[in-house]
N, C-alpha and C positions, 0 to 999 in steps of 0.2 A: 506493499500501500505506499510505502514511503515514495517508492516511483512516481505513482501521481500527486503525491501530497508536495513534495520537495518541486514537484513540475509548476504545480499552480501558485504555489509559496513564491516563483519566482518571475510569474507573472503579475502575482499583483505585486510585486516588490516594483517592476517595471509600470505598472500603471498608476502606482502610487506615484512615482516619481514625476510621472507625464502628467499626473493628473491636473494640478492646476495651473497647467500650461494652456495657452490658447493655440493649438498647432494640430493641425490634419492628422501627420503622422503615417500618411498612407503607406510608403514605402515600409515603416516598422509594422502596421496592422497587417500589411499583402505577406507580409514573411512569417507572420504569426497563427494566419490563416491557413494557410499552405502549409506549414509545418503540423499545425493540426491534421489538417485535411491525413496529412501522410502517415503520419501520428496512425489516424483511424484508419489507410487503408493497408499499412501491412503487419496490423494483427493476423496470428493466426492460432487457431484453437484459443481462442480468446474473448470473451464478450457473449452478453447475453444472447444471442441472437443467433452465434455458430452453428448449432448443434442444427435446427428446421431449416436454414438456407444452405447448409452444405448438403444434406439428402433431399433438397429438389433442386440443387445444383446438377448431381449427381442422378438425379432422377430424369432431367430432359435428354433425349431421343435427339444427336444432328444429324441420323443417319433419314430422317425423313425433311421436308419442307416444314417449313415453321410457321403453320397455319394445322396442317395436318399431327406435325407433333404435340403442339398446343391442348390440341382438339383428345389428343391421346394420353396426355401425362394424365397418371392416374395415384401421383402424390397426394398422400391422407391432406397436406393444404394446397389448397387452389388460389392459387396469385394471380394478382393483376397480366393484363396481354403485354402491356410496356415491361414490367419485371422480367416477366418471360422471354420476352423478346432478345433483352439484353444482356441475360442470361446464354440465351440460344449461339445470340451473335458472338459471344467471348468462346465460347466451347465450342464451336465451330472453328475460329480462328486459333483455335490450341491454346488459349488461357485459361485458366484455372478462377476456382471460386476466389481468391484476392484479389484478382481484376477486378470483379465484380466488388468488392470491397471498398477496394482504392478508387475505385471511379465515383463511386457512388458518397465518400466520405470526402476528398477532392472536390467533385461538382460540390455539395452540398457548403463547405466551405468557402469557396469562391463567389456563389449564388449569395453569400451571405454578406461578403465583404463587400458586394456589389452593391448589396441595398446599403448596405453601410454606410459606402463611398458615397451618397446621392443629402445625404444630411449635413447638416454643420454638426461644430461641433467636438467633441471629444472620443477620434476613433478608438483609444487604446479601452476606455469605460464601455464604452459598445463590445469591443471582443470581448471584455471580462464578465460582464453579464452574459454574453453569448456561450462561452465556456463554462462559465458555472452551471447553465442549468441544463445546455444542450450537449455538453462535451460525452456524457456516456449514454445517453438516450437517443443519439444521432449521428454519433461513429462510434459507437461501441454496441448499439443495438437498432430496430428497428429499418433495417437500409432502404427498405420500401419506402419508407417516408422520411428520410434523407429526402432522397433523390424526388421528393414532391414537396417538402418546404420548398428544397431549389427549383422548381420550376416554377412555384408559386412566387416565392421572390422573384426570382428573373421576370414572370409577365408583371409584380408589381414597379418594379426597375423598367421594362419599358412605357406604363403609362404613367408612371411618376418623371422619366427623363427624357422618354421620347415621342412621349402626349405619340403613342403606336399603340391605337386600341385592337386594331387586327394583331397584333403580335404577340398583345397579355390575353386575346382568348387563344390564343395557339398556344401559351407558355400554363393558364390553366387547364387545357382540356388535354393536355398531357398530364399534368400533374395527377390527374382523375388517371392515368389510363398504370400510375405507378403506384399507388395507395385510394380506395374510394374513396377516405375519408379526408380526401383532400376535397368533398364537396363541403364542409367546415368552412372549408378558407372562403369557399367562391361566397358563400353564405353569409360569412364575416364581411366582404367587400363589399355586398348587393347590401348592407343595412348600413353601411359605414358611410356610403352615395346617400344616405337621404337624413344623417343626422346634422344638425344645425346647432341645438344646446348642448352643451355634453355637461352638464350639471343636472337640466332637467330631465336628457336622455339616461343619464344613471339611476334617477328617482325613478322614470317610470319602470325602469329594466328590474330595479328591485322591486318594486312591487308586485310586480309580474312574476317574479321568481318566487317571493310568499307566495302569492295564492294558489300557487302548482304546489311550493312545498306541504302548504296545510293539507289541499286533494290530494296529496300523497299522503300523507299517515292517515287520512279516512278513509284508506283503503285502494286509491286508482291505482290504475298500471299503466306507470307513464311512457316505460317500456313498449308496450302494445298498443299502447295508444297511437306512437310513435311509427309502432313500425305498419302501422295501419294508413300515414300519410306518408311515410317517405319513401323513394324508391326500392323495388325488391333486396339490388345487392346490397344497397346500404343498409335495409333494414337485417335484412340478415346477418350484415356485420355487427351492427348495435344488439342484436337478440345472444350474440356469440358470447359478445362480450357481459351481456348481462346474468350470464351463470359464471364467470371467475369471482373469482373470491381473493380479496387480498384481508389484511389484519392489519386496518390503521388506527392511527394513537392521535389522540389529542392536538398532536404538531400537524398532525393533515388538516385538520378545517383550518387551526391559528392560521398555517398557510394558505389557506383559499381568504379567510378575511384579509390576510396580505394583501393579495393577488388584488380583492378588490379596492385596498386602501391603495395601490398603486395608481389604479381606475380616478378615485376619487385626490388622488393628487396630482395626476396630470389636470385634472378638469377645477382644480385650487391654481395649478399654475398658465391656465386658460385663461383663468378672471383677472387674477391679478395682471396678465401681461395687457390686456385688452382697459384698462385701468391707465396705463398709462398715457400720457397725453400726447406724444405721438405716433400711438397707434394706428396701424392701420387694416383693416376689414380683410379676412381672412375670403382668396379665392375658394370655390370648390376644392382646385387640384390640393392647395398646399392647405387646407384641412384636412383634405384625405387622410395623411399619416396620423395625425390626432385621432379620428373617428374610427381610424385600424386598431391602434392598439388602443383604446377603449374598449371598442366591443369586443375583442380577443379575449381581452382583460377576464372583464365581465363574464365572457359566456364559459371561460376557464373555472372561473369561481363558481359559477355556475352549477356546472356539472362535479364539482366537488360537492357541495351542499345538497343536490338531487341526490345522486349518485356515486356514495364515499366508495361505493364498493368496485369501484370502474375506475380504477388504476388509468389503465391504456384512453379511456377516453379524455380526459382532461388534460393529457399530458399531449394528447396530439393536438389539441389550439393552446397549450401553452406553450410549446414549442414553437410556436409563433410567436403567441403573442411576448415575450419575454424577449423577443429579436426587434420587435416593432417598437414596447415601450422602452429598448433602451437608446434606441433610434432616436423619437421623439423630446425624450426626456435630457438627450446630450443637447438638441438644439434649443431648449427651455434652458440646458448651461450654460449655453456659448455667446447667452442674450445676456445673461446676469450671471456673473458666476460668484463673483462674492456672495452675494445673496445667500447662495444654493449649495453651500458646502457642506454643511450639516446631512442635508437631505441625501448626498449622491454618497455622501461616503456612508450613510448608513442603510440605503438598497449593498454597497458593495457587501458591507459587511453581512447582511440578510442571507447574498448572494455567495456569499463564502461558505457561510453554517448548510444552505442550503448545496451545496458542492460539496463539504465531510461528507452528509446523513447520505447522499444520493450513492455516494462511493462504497461509504459501508454499508448500503443496503445490497450492492452489487459485488463488495469482497468477491464467492466465490466464483464467480464468472469473469474478474476483472484480475485478478490474482493466482500465478504471479502471467507476466505481462509478456507473450512470448512474438515473434517475429516470422517473417514469412525468411529469414537467413539464418535461423536455426530451427531446429527440431524440438529441441533443450528450451526449461523454462533461460532465460537471460539472467539469474541472479537478481531479479530487483521486483523483488516476493515482497516486499516489507519486513 
């Protein structure tokens, strides 16, 4: 475990050194994102997802065409066609499973760097938040999810930076081809387009969630209700999650309240900014990142409250929420550094604790860290 903790502390040390400097730090953060991507890409028999993805890769036949092979694949886990095609192509070209992991890990890291580079502020802060919440789940687990998140972030980049709606739509569609839960991200994007008053939006959301929570306590089966109105493939995945059982402690619920608090803090910062004498009203596109961050945070907190045993569901949304939150918060930091130092340091502290807790929970799958360059443990077992 010391291998991961020492690496994280080194990153945190760099962040603190650069934290109070208004510098873009693009070369430094690019190096850090690539490093994290490679670290997750060269792993061997390490990570929470290795057994299932290894079995799936071996089950794919390249003796047939891709469509026939996909239709006849009888592996116990049915994955989306986009992920199948990636595995099929790499296997057809003579590659191994580690090539799939390398593509997914580096792609996710670079996509995050690209979307982060479109925001002003402290890029190292964004990177630390990203690593704290996503290092384990995006680079050592949920390979399909990491690709889907990367494609969604590319879609946002195409819309925010290039103003290219067609390219955005293409990336969004591709994200669904790798993980059906990417429909959640498209839902977040669609809802965010219509948000105007952040504080009122959060209030109405909270009232609605409380109403649903009361209904569930009175005996309503919310899973069953959603399965009737959602697309069949997504409903099937949701019902699969409903059967999962996780032993959650009070700290999980506290983290849910913290996530909701993050959304409220963005609303508070927006309100303070609007009161500035030189404030100019947001355009629809300028407001979108804030709305995306708030919506994804509130949805993550909602999933924790309504489906406390469904770890997979709320982490799907929080993967994106944490990135968007860091990007938007960094923008506020850039405009008024002196006033918000304690706020940013507090978020770094929570992120560091979350990283340590996540690493401890995944220790069995993460230790020892093995790479493709050796078939024995590196000795960095902690």
